[in-house]
C-alpha positions in Angstrom: 51.5 37.9 185.8 52.4 35.3 188.4 49.2 34.3 190.1 47.0 34.4 187.0 49.2 32.1 185.0 49.0 29.6 187.8 45.2 29.4 187.7 44.9 29.5 183.9 47.5 26.7 183.3 47.1 24.6 186.4 43.5 24.4 187.5 40.3 24.2 185.4 38.2 24.7 188.6 39.6 28.2 188.9 37.1 29.2 186.2 34.0 28.3 188.1 33.2 31.8 189.4 30.2 32.7 191.6 30.7 36.1 193.0 28.1 38.6 191.4 30.8 40.9 190.2 32.5 38.1 188.3 29.4 36.5 187.0 28.2 39.8 185.5 31.5 40.3 183.6 31.0 39.0 180.1 33.8 38.7 177.5 34.3 41.8 175.5 32.4 41.9 172.2 34.8 41.8 169.3 34.6 41.9 165.5 34.5 38.6 163.7 37.7 36.7 164.6 40.3 36.0 162.0 41.3 32.3 162.1 44.9 31.9 163.2 46.7 28.5 162.9 48.0 27.1 166.2 50.1 24.0 166.7 50.2 23.2 170.5 52.5 20.5 171.7 51.3 16.9 171.8 53.1 13.8 173.2 52.5 10.1 172.8 53.4 7.1 175.0 53.0 3.6 173.7 53.4 0.3 175.6 52.1 -2.9 174.2 48.5 -2.5 173.2 48.2 0.7 175.2 48.6 4.3 173.9 48.3 7.5 175.8 48.4 11.0 174.3 49.3 14.0 176.4 48.0 17.4 175.4 48.4 20.7 177.2 45.5 23.2 177.3 44.8 26.8 178.1 41.5 27.2 180.0 40.5 30.5 178.4 41.2 31.5 174.8 40.0 34.1 172.4 37.9 32.8 169.5 39.7 32.3 166.2 42.7 30.0 167.1 42.6 26.9 164.9 44.3 24.3 167.1 41.9 21.3 167.0 43.1 20.0 163.7 46.1 18.1 162.2 47.7 15.7 164.6 45.8 16.9 167.6 42.5 16.1 166.0 43.8 12.8 164.5 45.0 11.7 168.0 41.7 12.6 169.5 39.8 10.7 166.8 42.0 7.6 167.4 41.3 7.6 171.1 38.8 5.4 172.9 38.4 7.8 175.8 39.0 11.4 176.8 40.4 12.3 180.3 40.4 15.9 181.5 41.5 17.4 184.8 37.8 17.4 185.7 34.9 15.3 184.4 32.0 16.9 182.7 30.9 19.4 185.4 27.5 20.9 185.5 28.5 24.5 186.3 25.1 25.6 187.5 24.7 22.6 189.8 28.2 23.0 191.2 27.7 26.6 192.4 26.5 25.6 195.9 29.7 23.6 196.4 31.8 26.5 195.2 30.0 28.9 197.5 30.3 26.6 200.4 34.1 26.3 200.0 34.7 29.9 199.1 32.6 31.5 201.9 34.6 32.7 204.9 32.9 31.7 208.1 35.2 33.6 210.4 33.1 36.7 210.4 36.1 38.9 209.6 35.8 40.9 206.3 38.5 40.1 203.8 39.6 43.8 203.6 40.3 43.7 207.3 42.5 40.6 206.9 44.8 42.3 204.4 47.9 44.0 205.6 47.5 47.8 205.8 50.1 48.2 203.0 48.1 45.9 200.6 44.6 47.1 201.5 44.6 50.3 199.5 46.0 48.6 196.4 43.4 45.9 196.6 40.5 48.4 196.9 41.9 50.4 194.1 42.1 47.3 191.9 38.4 46.5 192.6 37.3 50.1 191.9 39.3 50.1 188.6 37.4 47.0 187.5 34.0 48.6 188.5 33.6 46.3 191.5 32.4 47.4 194.9 35.3 47.3 197.4 33.3 45.1 199.7 32.3 42.6 197.0 34.5 39.8 198.3 34.4 40.6 202.0 32.4 37.4 202.8 34.8 35.2 200.8 38.2 33.6 201.4 41.2 35.3 199.9 41.9 32.6 197.3 38.4 33.2 195.7 39.0 36.9 195.5 42.4 36.3 193.8 40.9 33.9 191.2 38.2 36.4 190.3 40.6 39.3 190.1 42.9 37.3 187.9 40.2 36.4 185.5 37.9 39.4 185.2 40.4 41.6 183.3 40.9 38.8 180.8 37.2 38.5 180.2 37.2 42.2 179.5 40.0 41.7 176.9 38.0 39.1 175.0 39.3 35.9 176.5 36.5 33.4 177.0 36.2 30.1 179.0 33.8 28.9 176.4 36.6 29.1 173.8 39.0 27.2 176.1 40.5 23.9 174.9 38.5 21.8 177.4 35.2 23.1 176.1 36.1 22.2 172.5 37.4 18.7 173.5 34.4 18.0 175.6 32.0 19.0 172.9 33.8 16.8 170.4 33.7 13.9 172.7 29.9 14.3 173.4 29.3 14.5 169.6 30.7 11.1 169.0 29.7 9.6 172.4 33.3 9.2 173.5 33.6 8.4 177.2 34.9 11.3 179.3 36.5 11.0 182.8 38.4 13.3 185.1 41.7 13.0 186.9 40.2 14.8 189.8 36.9 15.8 191.2 35.7 19.4 191.4 35.7 19.3 195.2 39.3 18.1 195.1 40.5 20.8 192.8 38.7 23.6 194.7 40.1 22.1 197.9 43.6 22.8 196.8 42.8 26.5 197.1 40.5 26.2 200.1 42.9 24.3 202.3 45.8 26.7 201.7 46.9 28.4 204.9 45.4 31.8 205.1 48.8 33.5 205.0 49.4 31.9 201.7 46.0 32.8 200.4 46.6 36.5 201.3 50.0 36.4 199.6 48.3 34.9 196.5 45.8 37.7 196.5 48.5 40.4 197.0 50.6 39.1 194.1 47.5 39.0 191.9 46.7 42.7 192.7 50.3 43.7 192.0 50.3 42.0 188.6 46.9 43.2 187.3 48.4 45.9 185.1 50.3 43.2 183.1 47.3 40.9 182.7 46.8 41.3 179.0 50.4 41.2 178.0 51.1 38.1 180.1 48.2 36.0 178.9 49.0 37.0 175.3 52.6 35.7 175.8 51.4 32.5 177.3 48.9 31.8 174.6 51.5 32.6 171.9 54.0 30.2 173.4 51.3 27.5 173.7 50.1 28.1 170.1 53.7 27.8 168.8 54.1 24.5 170.6 57.0 25.8 172.7 56.8 24.2 176.1 60.3 25.4 177.1 59.3 29.0 176.7 56.0 28.3 178.5 57.9 26.7 181.4 60.1 29.8 181.7 57.1 32.1 181.8 55.4 29.9 184.3 58.4 29.5 186.5 58.6 33.3 186.9 55.4 32.8 189.0 56.4 29.6 190.7 59.6 31.2 191.9 57.6 33.9 193.7 55.2 31.3 195.3 57.0 27.9 195.6 54.4 26.6 198.1 51.6 27.3 195.7 53.6 25.8 192.8 54.2 22.6 194.8 50.5 22.3 195.7 49.0 23.1 192.2 51.7 21.6 190.0 54.4 19.2 191.3 52.3 17.2 193.7 49.4 16.7 191.3 51.8 15.7 188.4 53.2 13.0 190.6 49.7 11.6 191.2 48.8 11.8 187.6 51.9 9.9 186.6 50.6 7.0 188.7 47.3 7.1 186.8 49.1 7.1 183.4 51.3 4.2 184.5 48.2 2.2 185.2 46.5 3.2 181.9 49.5 1.8 180.1 48.7 -1.7 181.5 45.4 -1.7 179.7 44.7 -2.1 176.0 43.3 1.0 174.2 44.0 4.6 173.4 43.5 7.5 175.8 43.7 11.2 175.1 44.6 13.1 178.2 44.3 16.9 178.2 45.4 19.0 181.2 46.5 22.5 181.8 49.6 23.2 179.7 51.7 24.1 182.8 51.5 20.5 183.8 53.4 19.4 180.7 56.2 22.0 180.9 59.3 22.3 182.9 61.2 20.0 185.3 58.2 19.2 187.4 56.1 18.2 184.4 54.1 15.0 184.1 56.6 13.7 181.5 59.4 14.2 184.0 57.5 12.4 186.7 56.8 9.5 184.3 60.5 8.8 184.0 60.4 7.4 187.6 58.4 4.5 186.1 60.7 4.1 183.1 58.2 5.8 180.8 59.2 8.2 178.1 56.7 10.5 176.4 57.6 11.3 172.8 56.8 14.6 171.2 54.5 14.2 168.1 55.9 16.1 165.1 53.4 17.9 162.9 
């Protein structure tokens, strides 16, 4: 599922939903989850008195995956600070900003902006999810795409509250570990909001096409993440990036280059930092680790 995998692995801000249809869609109620061991990939970089851990996350997970243990937990406990894509965001307080950026001020309903060939499929997808066909007419296409990509997963039991960032943030708060963000919420949402409208419409169209595969694709991605297989994850992700190279450059490659600069600076300061970002940023040829090589920095995979 090309578009959805981009949001779930490359942007935590994609989970801040505000449309009524999305806000009312709760994760499916399931029986008590069976705990399953997971061993996601972890990397470490050491330089003098500085240490940086790199950990890839999935922003929505089903309850029951036991990943915050073993070397991941030990590395987190050894760290002086936690850095996520976003700082600790007050989701309720952030809604006015999300609405401001997501609202379309052109006065043209979204359904009228879609090519005639795509409009029927879009409206059918909304109806299939129990959403009025005009639900997103006042919003920009990127916002509709993110909602349509996430809502089916919520119905399947995937939950942002079970996502890796939520767990790490709660653990940091418990021990009063400082938390910072690589980006601001406005900056992350801006990646979507400033996309040319033609690209936003393509993003929405691809999302609609791939909705029938939503469950199978996220299951595959989570299994690859849980198995600590970034190569397989990169292959899965690249299937989406091949279809939308402009979106991949904006959400993945360009951001990884900027984050490599931040990490290079962190390695000039004493202390240990635990950095957790969407797993897609730590997989493939455009990964953060690859960008760090420009600075002569090598990230070593932690074995466990």
